[in-house]
mmCIF file of the N, C-alpha and C atoms, coordinates in Angstrom:
data_MODEL
# 
_entry.id   MODEL 
# 
loop_
_atom_site.group_PDB 
_atom_site.id 
_atom_site.type_symbol 
_atom_site.label_atom_id 
_atom_site.label_alt_id 
_atom_site.label_comp_id 
_atom_site.label_asym_id 
_atom_site.label_entity_id 
_atom_site.label_seq_id 
_atom_site.pdbx_PDB_ins_code 
_atom_site.Cartn_x 
_atom_site.Cartn_y 
_atom_site.Cartn_z 
_atom_site.occupancy 
_atom_site.B_iso_or_equiv 
_atom_site.pdbx_formal_charge 
_atom_site.auth_seq_id 
_atom_site.auth_comp_id 
_atom_site.auth_asym_id 
_atom_site.auth_atom_id 
_atom_site.pdbx_PDB_model_num 
ATOM 1   N N  . MET A 1 1  ? 4.211  23.662 31.639 1.00 0.00 ? 1  MET A N  1 
ATOM 2   C CA . MET A 1 1  ? 5.113  24.298 31.494 1.00 0.00 ? 1  MET A CA 1 
ATOM 3   C C  . MET A 1 1  ? 5.371  24.371 30.282 1.00 0.00 ? 1  MET A C  1 
ATOM 4   N N  . TRP A 1 2  ? 5.561  25.195 29.438 1.00 0.00 ? 2  TRP A N  1 
ATOM 5   C CA . TRP A 1 2  ? 6.020  25.152 27.836 1.00 0.00 ? 2  TRP A CA 1 
ATOM 6   C C  . TRP A 1 2  ? 7.360  25.544 27.366 1.00 0.00 ? 2  TRP A C  1 
ATOM 7   N N  . ILE A 1 3  ? 7.696  24.716 26.083 1.00 0.00 ? 3  ILE A N  1 
ATOM 8   C CA . ILE A 1 3  ? 8.955  24.828 25.149 1.00 0.00 ? 3  ILE A CA 1 
ATOM 9   C C  . ILE A 1 3  ? 8.246  25.600 24.317 1.00 0.00 ? 3  ILE A C  1 
ATOM 10  N N  . THR A 1 4  ? 9.546  26.215 23.832 1.00 0.00 ? 4  THR A N  1 
ATOM 11  C CA . THR A 1 4  ? 9.499  26.776 22.769 1.00 0.00 ? 4  THR A CA 1 
ATOM 12  C C  . THR A 1 4  ? 10.235 25.963 21.648 1.00 0.00 ? 4  THR A C  1 
ATOM 13  N N  . VAL A 1 5  ? 9.734  25.873 20.490 1.00 0.00 ? 5  VAL A N  1 
ATOM 14  C CA . VAL A 1 5  ? 10.434 25.008 19.536 1.00 0.00 ? 5  VAL A CA 1 
ATOM 15  C C  . VAL A 1 5  ? 10.256 25.983 17.919 1.00 0.00 ? 5  VAL A C  1 
ATOM 16  N N  . GLN A 1 6  ? 11.539 25.765 17.257 1.00 0.00 ? 6  GLN A N  1 
ATOM 17  C CA . GLN A 1 6  ? 11.612 26.665 16.159 1.00 0.00 ? 6  GLN A CA 1 
ATOM 18  C C  . GLN A 1 6  ? 11.203 25.723 15.162 1.00 0.00 ? 6  GLN A C  1 
ATOM 19  N N  . LEU A 1 7  ? 10.271 25.859 14.289 1.00 0.00 ? 7  LEU A N  1 
ATOM 20  C CA . LEU A 1 7  ? 10.315 24.929 13.250 1.00 0.00 ? 7  LEU A CA 1 
ATOM 21  C C  . LEU A 1 7  ? 10.539 25.520 11.886 1.00 0.00 ? 7  LEU A C  1 
ATOM 22  N N  . MET A 1 8  ? 11.632 24.727 10.999 1.00 0.00 ? 8  MET A N  1 
ATOM 23  C CA . MET A 1 8  ? 12.140 25.194 9.658  1.00 0.00 ? 8  MET A CA 1 
ATOM 24  C C  . MET A 1 8  ? 12.053 23.954 9.052  1.00 0.00 ? 8  MET A C  1 
ATOM 25  N N  . THR A 1 9  ? 11.344 24.081 7.690  1.00 0.00 ? 9  THR A N  1 
ATOM 26  C CA . THR A 1 9  ? 11.388 23.085 6.442  1.00 0.00 ? 9  THR A CA 1 
ATOM 27  C C  . THR A 1 9  ? 11.773 23.479 5.190  1.00 0.00 ? 9  THR A C  1 
ATOM 28  N N  . SER A 1 10 ? 12.279 22.706 4.515  1.00 0.00 ? 10 SER A N  1 
ATOM 29  C CA . SER A 1 10 ? 12.661 23.055 2.883  1.00 0.00 ? 10 SER A CA 1 
ATOM 30  C C  . SER A 1 10 ? 11.232 22.445 2.235  1.00 0.00 ? 10 SER A C  1 
ATOM 31  N N  . LEU A 1 11 ? 10.394 21.663 2.682  1.00 0.00 ? 11 LEU A N  1 
ATOM 32  C CA . LEU A 1 11 ? 9.742  20.969 2.151  1.00 0.00 ? 11 LEU A CA 1 
ATOM 33  C C  . LEU A 1 11 ? 7.995  21.659 1.883  1.00 0.00 ? 11 LEU A C  1 
ATOM 34  N N  . ASN A 1 12 ? 7.371  21.216 1.156  1.00 0.00 ? 12 ASN A N  1 
ATOM 35  C CA . ASN A 1 12 ? 6.498  22.402 0.053  1.00 0.00 ? 12 ASN A CA 1 
ATOM 36  C C  . ASN A 1 12 ? 5.360  22.233 1.152  1.00 0.00 ? 12 ASN A C  1 
ATOM 37  N N  . GLY A 1 13 ? 5.043  21.696 2.235  1.00 0.00 ? 13 GLY A N  1 
ATOM 38  C CA . GLY A 1 13 ? 3.823  21.661 3.149  1.00 0.00 ? 13 GLY A CA 1 
ATOM 39  C C  . GLY A 1 13 ? 4.097  22.913 3.930  1.00 0.00 ? 13 GLY A C  1 
ATOM 40  N N  . GLY A 1 14 ? 4.904  23.623 4.246  1.00 0.00 ? 14 GLY A N  1 
ATOM 41  C CA . GLY A 1 14 ? 5.017  24.770 4.722  1.00 0.00 ? 14 GLY A CA 1 
ATOM 42  C C  . GLY A 1 14 ? 4.608  24.832 6.263  1.00 0.00 ? 14 GLY A C  1 
ATOM 43  N N  . SER A 1 15 ? 4.827  25.775 6.893  1.00 0.00 ? 15 SER A N  1 
ATOM 44  C CA . SER A 1 15 ? 5.013  25.475 8.639  1.00 0.00 ? 15 SER A CA 1 
ATOM 45  C C  . SER A 1 15 ? 3.816  24.648 9.087  1.00 0.00 ? 15 SER A C  1 
ATOM 46  N N  . ILE A 1 16 ? 2.187  25.287 8.711  1.00 0.00 ? 16 ILE A N  1 
ATOM 47  C CA . ILE A 1 16 ? 1.196  25.088 9.402  1.00 0.00 ? 16 ILE A CA 1 
ATOM 48  C C  . ILE A 1 16 ? 1.301  23.466 8.909  1.00 0.00 ? 16 ILE A C  1 
ATOM 49  N N  . ALA A 1 17 ? 1.627  22.707 7.575  1.00 0.00 ? 17 ALA A N  1 
ATOM 50  C CA . ALA A 1 17 ? 1.381  21.444 7.866  1.00 0.00 ? 17 ALA A CA 1 
ATOM 51  C C  . ALA A 1 17 ? 2.335  21.007 8.699  1.00 0.00 ? 17 ALA A C  1 
ATOM 52  N N  . LEU A 1 18 ? 3.489  21.710 9.013  1.00 0.00 ? 18 LEU A N  1 
ATOM 53  C CA . LEU A 1 18 ? 4.644  20.645 9.478  1.00 0.00 ? 18 LEU A CA 1 
ATOM 54  C C  . LEU A 1 18 ? 4.311  20.814 11.192 1.00 0.00 ? 18 LEU A C  1 
ATOM 55  N N  . GLN A 1 19 ? 3.378  21.930 11.645 1.00 0.00 ? 19 GLN A N  1 
ATOM 56  C CA . GLN A 1 19 ? 3.245  21.899 13.097 1.00 0.00 ? 19 GLN A CA 1 
ATOM 57  C C  . GLN A 1 19 ? 2.031  21.101 13.243 1.00 0.00 ? 19 GLN A C  1 
ATOM 58  N N  . GLU A 1 20 ? 1.453  20.859 12.018 1.00 0.00 ? 20 GLU A N  1 
ATOM 59  C CA . GLU A 1 20 ? 0.420  19.349 12.404 1.00 0.00 ? 20 GLU A CA 1 
ATOM 60  C C  . GLU A 1 20 ? 0.920  18.183 12.259 1.00 0.00 ? 20 GLU A C  1 
ATOM 61  N N  . VAL A 1 21 ? 2.057  17.844 11.613 1.00 0.00 ? 21 VAL A N  1 
ATOM 62  C CA . VAL A 1 21 ? 2.722  16.854 11.791 1.00 0.00 ? 21 VAL A CA 1 
ATOM 63  C C  . VAL A 1 21 ? 3.429  16.193 13.683 1.00 0.00 ? 21 VAL A C  1 
ATOM 64  N N  . VAL A 1 22 ? 4.220  17.416 13.599 1.00 0.00 ? 22 VAL A N  1 
ATOM 65  C CA . VAL A 1 22 ? 4.728  17.467 15.050 1.00 0.00 ? 22 VAL A CA 1 
ATOM 66  C C  . VAL A 1 22 ? 3.570  17.193 15.859 1.00 0.00 ? 22 VAL A C  1 
ATOM 67  N N  . GLY A 1 23 ? 2.399  17.696 15.751 1.00 0.00 ? 23 GLY A N  1 
ATOM 68  C CA . GLY A 1 23 ? 1.319  17.603 16.637 1.00 0.00 ? 23 GLY A CA 1 
ATOM 69  C C  . GLY A 1 23 ? 1.045  16.188 16.955 1.00 0.00 ? 23 GLY A C  1 
ATOM 70  N N  . MET A 1 24 ? 1.132  15.357 15.660 1.00 0.00 ? 24 MET A N  1 
ATOM 71  C CA . MET A 1 24 ? 0.360  13.431 15.384 1.00 0.00 ? 24 MET A CA 1 
ATOM 72  C C  . MET A 1 24 ? 1.642  12.702 16.096 1.00 0.00 ? 24 MET A C  1 
ATOM 73  N N  . ALA A 1 25 ? 2.503  13.549 15.671 1.00 0.00 ? 25 ALA A N  1 
ATOM 74  C CA . ALA A 1 25 ? 3.801  12.677 16.371 1.00 0.00 ? 25 ALA A CA 1 
ATOM 75  C C  . ALA A 1 25 ? 3.843  12.595 17.959 1.00 0.00 ? 25 ALA A C  1 
ATOM 76  N N  . SER A 1 26 ? 4.208  13.802 18.281 1.00 0.00 ? 26 SER A N  1 
ATOM 77  C CA . SER A 1 26 ? 3.710  13.742 19.744 1.00 0.00 ? 26 SER A CA 1 
ATOM 78  C C  . SER A 1 26 ? 1.829  12.851 20.406 1.00 0.00 ? 26 SER A C  1 
ATOM 79  N N  . LEU A 1 27 ? 1.578  12.753 19.912 1.00 0.00 ? 27 LEU A N  1 
ATOM 80  C CA . LEU A 1 27 ? 0.294  11.780 20.281 1.00 0.00 ? 27 LEU A CA 1 
ATOM 81  C C  . LEU A 1 27 ? 0.677  10.101 19.514 1.00 0.00 ? 27 LEU A C  1 
ATOM 82  N N  . GLY A 1 28 ? 1.957  9.978  19.331 1.00 0.00 ? 28 GLY A N  1 
ATOM 83  C CA . GLY A 1 28 ? 2.080  8.881  18.968 1.00 0.00 ? 28 GLY A CA 1 
ATOM 84  C C  . GLY A 1 28 ? 1.650  8.441  17.795 1.00 0.00 ? 28 GLY A C  1 
ATOM 85  N N  . ARG A 1 29 ? 1.007  9.626  16.955 1.00 0.00 ? 29 ARG A N  1 
ATOM 86  C CA . ARG A 1 29 ? 0.161  9.011  16.059 1.00 0.00 ? 29 ARG A CA 1 
ATOM 87  C C  . ARG A 1 29 ? 0.976  8.689  14.116 1.00 0.00 ? 29 ARG A C  1 
ATOM 88  N N  . LEU A 1 30 ? 2.151  8.713  14.634 1.00 0.00 ? 30 LEU A N  1 
ATOM 89  C CA . LEU A 1 30 ? 2.892  8.709  13.028 1.00 0.00 ? 30 LEU A CA 1 
ATOM 90  C C  . LEU A 1 30 ? 3.833  7.208  13.616 1.00 0.00 ? 30 LEU A C  1 
ATOM 91  N N  . LYS A 1 31 ? 3.843  6.678  12.288 1.00 0.00 ? 31 LYS A N  1 
ATOM 92  C CA . LYS A 1 31 ? 4.944  5.182  12.177 1.00 0.00 ? 31 LYS A CA 1 
ATOM 93  C C  . LYS A 1 31 ? 5.794  5.724  11.380 1.00 0.00 ? 31 LYS A C  1 
ATOM 94  N N  . ILE A 1 32 ? 6.931  5.545  11.390 1.00 0.00 ? 32 ILE A N  1 
ATOM 95  C CA . ILE A 1 32 ? 8.310  6.102  10.321 1.00 0.00 ? 32 ILE A CA 1 
ATOM 96  C C  . ILE A 1 32 ? 8.600  4.889  10.274 1.00 0.00 ? 32 ILE A C  1 
ATOM 97  N N  . LEU A 1 33 ? 9.042  5.329  8.595  1.00 0.00 ? 33 LEU A N  1 
ATOM 98  C CA . LEU A 1 33 ? 9.574  4.129  7.633  1.00 0.00 ? 33 LEU A CA 1 
ATOM 99  C C  . LEU A 1 33 ? 11.173 4.263  7.321  1.00 0.00 ? 33 LEU A C  1 
ATOM 100 N N  . VAL A 1 34 ? 11.943 3.275  7.875  1.00 0.00 ? 34 VAL A N  1 
ATOM 101 C CA . VAL A 1 34 ? 13.025 3.350  7.780  1.00 0.00 ? 34 VAL A CA 1 
ATOM 102 C C  . VAL A 1 34 ? 14.051 2.657  7.484  1.00 0.00 ? 34 VAL A C  1 
ATOM 103 N N  . ASP A 1 35 ? 14.554 2.203  6.205  1.00 0.00 ? 35 ASP A N  1 
ATOM 104 C CA . ASP A 1 35 ? 15.547 0.903  5.963  1.00 0.00 ? 35 ASP A CA 1 
ATOM 105 C C  . ASP A 1 35 ? 16.719 1.538  6.594  1.00 0.00 ? 35 ASP A C  1 
ATOM 106 N N  . ARG A 1 36 ? 17.631 0.812  7.565  1.00 0.00 ? 36 ARG A N  1 
ATOM 107 C CA . ARG A 1 36 ? 18.818 1.404  8.150  1.00 0.00 ? 36 ARG A CA 1 
ATOM 108 C C  . ARG A 1 36 ? 19.706 0.191  7.327  1.00 0.00 ? 36 ARG A C  1 
ATOM 109 N N  . TYR A 1 37 ? 20.810 0.694  6.817  1.00 0.00 ? 37 TYR A N  1 
ATOM 110 C CA . TYR A 1 37 ? 21.999 -0.066 6.461  1.00 0.00 ? 37 TYR A CA 1 
ATOM 111 C C  . TYR A 1 37 ? 23.221 0.521  6.919  1.00 0.00 ? 37 TYR A C  1 
ATOM 112 N N  . PRO A 1 38 ? 23.796 -0.919 7.391  1.00 0.00 ? 38 PRO A N  1 
ATOM 113 C CA . PRO A 1 38 ? 25.371 -0.409 7.688  1.00 0.00 ? 38 PRO A CA 1 
ATOM 114 C C  . PRO A 1 38 ? 25.864 0.275  6.469  1.00 0.00 ? 38 PRO A C  1 
ATOM 115 N N  . LEU A 1 39 ? 27.256 1.297  6.959  1.00 0.00 ? 39 LEU A N  1 
ATOM 116 C CA . LEU A 1 39 ? 28.107 2.086  6.179  1.00 0.00 ? 39 LEU A CA 1 
ATOM 117 C C  . LEU A 1 39 ? 28.537 1.029  4.920  1.00 0.00 ? 39 LEU A C  1 
ATOM 118 N N  . SER A 1 40 ? 28.594 0.480  5.126  1.00 0.00 ? 40 SER A N  1 
ATOM 119 C CA . SER A 1 40 ? 29.496 -0.947 4.422  1.00 0.00 ? 40 SER A CA 1 
ATOM 120 C C  . SER A 1 40 ? 28.879 -1.383 3.262  1.00 0.00 ? 40 SER A C  1 
ATOM 121 N N  . ALA A 1 41 ? 27.067 -1.273 3.774  1.00 0.00 ? 41 ALA A N  1 
ATOM 122 C CA . ALA A 1 41 ? 26.382 -1.384 2.491  1.00 0.00 ? 41 ALA A CA 1 
ATOM 123 C C  . ALA A 1 41 ? 25.746 -0.603 1.780  1.00 0.00 ? 41 ALA A C  1 
ATOM 124 N N  . ALA A 1 42 ? 26.719 0.570  1.233  1.00 0.00 ? 42 ALA A N  1 
ATOM 125 C CA . ALA A 1 42 ? 26.078 1.959  0.605  1.00 0.00 ? 42 ALA A CA 1 
ATOM 126 C C  . ALA A 1 42 ? 25.678 1.443  -0.539 1.00 0.00 ? 42 ALA A C  1 
ATOM 127 N N  . LYS A 1 43 ? 26.095 0.567  -1.480 1.00 0.00 ? 43 LYS A N  1 
ATOM 128 C CA . LYS A 1 43 ? 25.991 0.397  -2.720 1.00 0.00 ? 43 LYS A CA 1 
ATOM 129 C C  . LYS A 1 43 ? 24.723 -0.701 -2.833 1.00 0.00 ? 43 LYS A C  1 
ATOM 130 N N  . GLN A 1 44 ? 24.848 -1.638 -1.745 1.00 0.00 ? 44 GLN A N  1 
ATOM 131 C CA . GLN A 1 44 ? 22.878 -2.089 -1.355 1.00 0.00 ? 44 GLN A CA 1 
ATOM 132 C C  . GLN A 1 44 ? 22.075 -1.172 -1.356 1.00 0.00 ? 44 GLN A C  1 
ATOM 133 N N  . ALA A 1 45 ? 22.019 -0.113 -0.291 1.00 0.00 ? 45 ALA A N  1 
ATOM 134 C CA . ALA A 1 45 ? 20.825 0.959  -0.362 1.00 0.00 ? 45 ALA A CA 1 
ATOM 135 C C  . ALA A 1 45 ? 20.471 1.746  -1.218 1.00 0.00 ? 45 ALA A C  1 
ATOM 136 N N  . TYR A 1 46 ? 21.498 2.006  -2.130 1.00 0.00 ? 46 TYR A N  1 
ATOM 137 C CA . TYR A 1 46 ? 21.491 2.455  -3.748 1.00 0.00 ? 46 TYR A CA 1 
ATOM 138 C C  . TYR A 1 46 ? 20.520 1.710  -4.500 1.00 0.00 ? 46 TYR A C  1 
ATOM 139 N N  . ASP A 1 47 ? 20.761 0.750  -4.774 1.00 0.00 ? 47 ASP A N  1 
ATOM 140 C CA . ASP A 1 47 ? 20.513 -0.369 -5.824 1.00 0.00 ? 47 ASP A CA 1 
ATOM 141 C C  . ASP A 1 47 ? 18.896 -0.741 -4.933 1.00 0.00 ? 47 ASP A C  1 
ATOM 142 N N  . ASP A 1 48 ? 18.787 -0.692 -3.797 1.00 0.00 ? 48 ASP A N  1 
ATOM 143 C CA . ASP A 1 48 ? 17.023 -0.910 -3.029 1.00 0.00 ? 48 ASP A CA 1 
ATOM 144 C C  . ASP A 1 48 ? 16.694 0.453  -4.093 1.00 0.00 ? 48 ASP A C  1 
ATOM 145 N N  . PHE A 1 49 ? 17.504 1.388  -3.468 1.00 0.00 ? 49 PHE A N  1 
ATOM 146 C CA . PHE A 1 49 ? 16.572 3.024  -3.582 1.00 0.00 ? 49 PHE A CA 1 
ATOM 147 C C  . PHE A 1 49 ? 16.202 2.944  -5.181 1.00 0.00 ? 49 PHE A C  1 
ATOM 148 N N  . GLU A 1 50 ? 17.069 2.639  -6.314 1.00 0.00 ? 50 GLU A N  1 
ATOM 149 C CA . GLU A 1 50 ? 17.001 2.524  -7.801 1.00 0.00 ? 50 GLU A CA 1 
ATOM 150 C C  . GLU A 1 50 ? 15.963 2.019  -8.297 1.00 0.00 ? 50 GLU A C  1 
ATOM 151 N N  . HIS A 1 51 ? 15.447 0.303  -7.933 1.00 0.00 ? 51 HIS A N  1 
ATOM 152 C CA . HIS A 1 51 ? 15.157 -0.649 -7.888 1.00 0.00 ? 51 HIS A CA 1 
ATOM 153 C C  . HIS A 1 51 ? 13.437 -0.377 -7.347 1.00 0.00 ? 51 HIS A C  1 
ATOM 154 N N  . GLY A 1 52 ? 13.492 0.728  -6.174 1.00 0.00 ? 52 GLY A N  1 
ATOM 155 C CA . GLY A 1 52 ? 12.474 1.024  -5.862 1.00 0.00 ? 52 GLY A CA 1 
ATOM 156 C C  . GLY A 1 52 ? 11.578 -0.618 -4.798 1.00 0.00 ? 52 GLY A C  1 
ATOM 157 N N  . ARG A 1 53 ? 12.868 -0.772 -4.342 1.00 0.00 ? 53 ARG A N  1 
ATOM 158 C CA . ARG A 1 53 ? 12.311 -1.379 -3.304 1.00 0.00 ? 53 ARG A CA 1 
ATOM 159 C C  . ARG A 1 53 ? 12.341 -0.944 -1.631 1.00 0.00 ? 53 ARG A C  1 
ATOM 160 N N  . LEU A 1 54 ? 12.608 0.503  -1.231 1.00 0.00 ? 54 LEU A N  1 
ATOM 161 C CA . LEU A 1 54 ? 12.565 0.893  -0.336 1.00 0.00 ? 54 LEU A CA 1 
ATOM 162 C C  . LEU A 1 54 ? 11.353 1.795  0.048  1.00 0.00 ? 54 LEU A C  1 
ATOM 163 N N  . VAL A 1 55 ? 10.856 1.578  0.884  1.00 0.00 ? 55 VAL A N  1 
ATOM 164 C CA . VAL A 1 55 ? 9.248  1.977  1.012  1.00 0.00 ? 55 VAL A CA 1 
ATOM 165 C C  . VAL A 1 55 ? 9.659  3.517  2.164  1.00 0.00 ? 55 VAL A C  1 
ATOM 166 N N  . GLY A 1 56 ? 10.190 3.487  2.637  1.00 0.00 ? 56 GLY A N  1 
ATOM 167 C CA . GLY A 1 56 ? 10.173 4.883  3.369  1.00 0.00 ? 56 GLY A CA 1 
ATOM 168 C C  . GLY A 1 56 ? 11.937 5.668  3.056  1.00 0.00 ? 56 GLY A C  1 
ATOM 169 N N  . ARG A 1 57 ? 12.379 5.846  4.064  1.00 0.00 ? 57 ARG A N  1 
ATOM 170 C CA . ARG A 1 57 ? 13.785 6.526  3.839  1.00 0.00 ? 57 ARG A CA 1 
ATOM 171 C C  . ARG A 1 57 ? 15.031 5.232  3.738  1.00 0.00 ? 57 ARG A C  1 
ATOM 172 N N  . ALA A 1 58 ? 16.228 5.613  3.590  1.00 0.00 ? 58 ALA A N  1 
ATOM 173 C CA . ALA A 1 58 ? 17.387 4.844  3.665  1.00 0.00 ? 58 ALA A CA 1 
ATOM 174 C C  . ALA A 1 58 ? 18.497 5.509  4.594  1.00 0.00 ? 58 ALA A C  1 
ATOM 175 N N  . VAL A 1 59 ? 18.732 5.070  5.824  1.00 0.00 ? 59 VAL A N  1 
ATOM 176 C CA . VAL A 1 59 ? 19.883 5.541  6.685  1.00 0.00 ? 59 VAL A CA 1 
ATOM 177 C C  . VAL A 1 59 ? 21.018 4.907  6.277  1.00 0.00 ? 59 VAL A C  1 
ATOM 178 N N  . LEU A 1 60 ? 22.413 5.061  6.092  1.00 0.00 ? 60 LEU A N  1 
ATOM 179 C CA . LEU A 1 60 ? 23.621 4.471  6.295  1.00 0.00 ? 60 LEU A CA 1 
ATOM 180 C C  . LEU A 1 60 ? 24.209 4.864  7.698  1.00 0.00 ? 60 LEU A C  1 
ATOM 181 N N  . MET A 1 61 ? 24.398 3.905  8.655  1.00 0.00 ? 61 MET A N  1 
ATOM 182 C CA . MET A 1 61 ? 24.580 3.961  9.948  1.00 0.00 ? 61 MET A CA 1 
ATOM 183 C C  . MET A 1 61 ? 26.134 3.542  9.558  1.00 0.00 ? 61 MET A C  1 
ATOM 184 N N  . PRO A 1 62 ? 27.003 4.556  10.494 1.00 0.00 ? 62 PRO A N  1 
ATOM 185 C CA . PRO A 1 62 ? 28.565 4.268  10.578 1.00 0.00 ? 62 PRO A CA 1 
ATOM 186 C C  . PRO A 1 62 ? 28.751 2.725  11.318 1.00 0.00 ? 62 PRO A C  1 
ATOM 187 N N  . ALA A 1 63 ? 29.900 2.218  11.583 1.00 0.00 ? 63 ALA A N  1 
ATOM 188 C CA . ALA A 1 63 ? 30.537 1.494  12.595 1.00 0.00 ? 63 ALA A CA 1 
ATOM 189 C C  . ALA A 1 63 ? 30.041 1.639  13.604 1.00 0.00 ? 63 ALA A C  1 
ATOM 190 N N  . ALA A 1 64 ? 29.912 0.867  14.808 1.00 0.00 ? 64 ALA A N  1 
ATOM 191 C CA . ALA A 1 64 ? 29.554 0.822  16.041 1.00 0.00 ? 64 ALA A CA 1 
ATOM 192 C C  . ALA A 1 64 ? 30.473 1.508  16.759 1.00 0.00 ? 64 ALA A C  1 
ATOM 193 N N  . LEU A 1 65 ? 29.860 2.324  17.761 1.00 0.00 ? 65 LEU A N  1 
ATOM 194 C CA . LEU A 1 65 ? 30.939 3.127  18.522 1.00 0.00 ? 65 LEU A CA 1 
ATOM 195 C C  . LEU A 1 65 ? 31.110 2.515  20.078 1.00 0.00 ? 65 LEU A C  1 
ATOM 196 N N  . HIS A 1 66 ? 30.150 1.805  20.228 1.00 0.00 ? 66 HIS A N  1 
ATOM 197 C CA . HIS A 1 66 ? 30.525 1.109  21.614 1.00 0.00 ? 66 HIS A CA 1 
ATOM 198 C C  . HIS A 1 66 ? 30.654 -0.468 21.596 1.00 0.00 ? 66 HIS A C  1 
ATOM 199 N N  . ALA A 1 67 ? 31.493 -0.906 22.339 1.00 0.00 ? 67 ALA A N  1 
ATOM 200 C CA . ALA A 1 67 ? 31.923 -2.298 22.592 1.00 0.00 ? 67 ALA A CA 1 
ATOM 201 C C  . ALA A 1 67 ? 30.654 -2.896 22.537 1.00 0.00 ? 67 ALA A C  1 
ATOM 202 N N  . GLY A 1 68 ? 30.388 -4.034 21.732 1.00 0.00 ? 68 GLY A N  1 
ATOM 203 C CA . GLY A 1 68 ? 28.979 -4.939 22.016 1.00 0.00 ? 68 GLY A CA 1 
ATOM 204 C C  . GLY A 1 68 ? 28.326 -4.612 21.317 1.00 0.00 ? 68 GLY A C  1 
ATOM 205 N N  . ASP A 1 69 ? 28.139 -3.289 20.551 1.00 0.00 ? 69 ASP A N  1 
ATOM 206 C CA . ASP A 1 69 ? 27.073 -3.032 19.438 1.00 0.00 ? 69 ASP A CA 1 
ATOM 207 C C  . ASP A 1 69 ? 27.395 -3.479 18.376 1.00 0.00 ? 69 ASP A C  1 
ATOM 208 N N  . ASP A 1 70 ? 26.123 -4.275 17.869 1.00 0.00 ? 70 ASP A N  1 
ATOM 209 C CA . ASP A 1 70 ? 26.773 -5.309 16.273 1.00 0.00 ? 70 ASP A CA 1 
ATOM 210 C C  . ASP A 1 70 ? 27.030 -4.518 14.941 1.00 0.00 ? 70 ASP A C  1 
ATOM 211 N N  . GLY A 1 71 ? 26.345 -3.263 15.002 1.00 0.00 ? 71 GLY A N  1 
ATOM 212 C CA . GLY A 1 71 ? 26.047 -2.380 14.233 1.00 0.00 ? 71 GLY A CA 1 
ATOM 213 C C  . GLY A 1 71 ? 24.788 -2.696 13.328 1.00 0.00 ? 71 GLY A C  1 
ATOM 214 N N  . ALA A 1 72 ? 24.612 -3.967 13.135 1.00 0.00 ? 72 ALA A N  1 
ATOM 215 C CA . ALA A 1 72 ? 23.499 -4.111 12.044 1.00 0.00 ? 72 ALA A CA 1 
ATOM 216 C C  . ALA A 1 72 ? 23.404 -4.235 10.839 1.00 0.00 ? 72 ALA A C  1 
ATOM 217 N N  . THR A 1 73 ? 24.033 -5.220 10.922 1.00 0.00 ? 73 THR A N  1 
ATOM 218 C CA . THR A 1 73 ? 24.554 -6.140 9.595  1.00 0.00 ? 73 THR A CA 1 
ATOM 219 C C  . THR A 1 73 ? 23.276 -5.934 8.175  1.00 0.00 ? 73 THR A C  1 
ATOM 220 N N  . ALA A 1 74 ? 21.856 -6.307 8.692  1.00 0.00 ? 74 ALA A N  1 
ATOM 221 C CA . ALA A 1 74 ? 20.829 -6.481 7.742  1.00 0.00 ? 74 ALA A CA 1 
ATOM 222 C C  . ALA A 1 74 ? 20.021 -4.860 7.570  1.00 0.00 ? 74 ALA A C  1 
ATOM 223 N N  . SER A 1 75 ? 19.155 -4.926 6.684  1.00 0.00 ? 75 SER A N  1 
ATOM 224 C CA . SER A 1 75 ? 18.375 -3.692 6.625  1.00 0.00 ? 75 SER A CA 1 
ATOM 225 C C  . SER A 1 75 ? 17.047 -3.868 7.886  1.00 0.00 ? 75 SER A C  1 
ATOM 226 N N  . SER A 1 76 ? 16.669 -2.858 8.537  1.00 0.00 ? 76 SER A N  1 
ATOM 227 C CA . SER A 1 76 ? 15.367 -3.060 9.353  1.00 0.00 ? 76 SER A CA 1 
ATOM 228 C C  . SER A 1 76 ? 14.883 -2.187 8.770  1.00 0.00 ? 76 SER A C  1 
ATOM 229 N N  . HIS A 1 77 ? 12.940 -2.492 9.254  1.00 0.00 ? 77 HIS A N  1 
ATOM 230 C CA . HIS A 1 77 ? 12.190 -1.727 9.103  1.00 0.00 ? 77 HIS A CA 1 
ATOM 231 C C  . HIS A 1 77 ? 11.390 -0.571 10.351 1.00 0.00 ? 77 HIS A C  1 
ATOM 232 N N  . VAL A 1 78 ? 11.100 0.381  9.785  1.00 0.00 ? 78 VAL A N  1 
ATOM 233 C CA . VAL A 1 78 ? 10.532 1.234  10.966 1.00 0.00 ? 78 VAL A CA 1 
ATOM 234 C C  . VAL A 1 78 ? 9.908  2.135  10.044 1.00 0.00 ? 78 VAL A C  1 
ATOM 235 N N  . ALA A 1 79 ? 8.160  2.513  9.957  1.00 0.00 ? 79 ALA A N  1 
ATOM 236 C CA . ALA A 1 79 ? 7.340  3.616  8.919  1.00 0.00 ? 79 ALA A CA 1 
ATOM 237 C C  . ALA A 1 79 ? 6.779  4.780  9.396  1.00 0.00 ? 79 ALA A C  1 
ATOM 238 N N  . VAL A 1 80 ? 6.690  6.735  7.661  1.00 0.00 ? 80 VAL A N  1 
ATOM 239 C CA . VAL A 1 80 ? 5.725  7.423  8.034  1.00 0.00 ? 80 VAL A CA 1 
ATOM 240 C C  . VAL A 1 80 ? 4.569  7.491  7.536  1.00 0.00 ? 80 VAL A C  1 
ATOM 241 N N  . THR A 1 81 ? 3.326  7.089  8.504  1.00 0.00 ? 81 THR A N  1 
ATOM 242 C CA . THR A 1 81 ? 1.842  6.938  7.614  1.00 0.00 ? 81 THR A CA 1 
ATOM 243 C C  . THR A 1 81 ? 1.081  7.173  8.748  1.00 0.00 ? 81 THR A C  1 
ATOM 244 N N  . ALA A 1 82 ? 0.050  8.696  8.812  1.00 0.00 ? 82 ALA A N  1 
ATOM 245 C CA . ALA A 1 82 ? -0.738 8.962  9.617  1.00 0.00 ? 82 ALA A CA 1 
ATOM 246 C C  . ALA A 1 82 ? -1.957 8.132  9.956  1.00 0.00 ? 82 ALA A C  1 
ATOM 247 N N  . VAL A 1 83 ? -1.895 8.219  11.407 1.00 0.00 ? 83 VAL A N  1 
ATOM 248 C CA . VAL A 1 83 ? -3.338 7.163  12.115 1.00 0.00 ? 83 VAL A CA 1 
ATOM 249 C C  . VAL A 1 83 ? -3.883 7.922  12.767 1.00 0.00 ? 83 VAL A C  1 
ATOM 250 N N  . ARG A 1 84 ? -5.340 8.242  11.961 1.00 0.00 ? 84 ARG A N  1 
ATOM 251 C CA . ARG A 1 84 ? -6.352 8.970  12.530 1.00 0.00 ? 84 ARG A CA 1 
ATOM 252 C C  . ARG A 1 84 ? -7.128 8.562  13.173 1.00 0.00 ? 84 ARG A C  1 
# 
């Protein structure tokens, strides 16, 4: 079974590089770096960015949508590095 996916990017790597990254991701060869902050900590996220404390991307998380969801109050690290 084949699935057709259209890849679009504004990054300078081009579509061939993007296809390679998608291939590496499908093989589990990438680790994504993300610092998650609750929306209420937007100022802290920007401060971390401004002072070089972010390793990957910062993501602001909205308030919890479901009962029992704590919305994570501290940043958490998850990383993009290629494993060859």
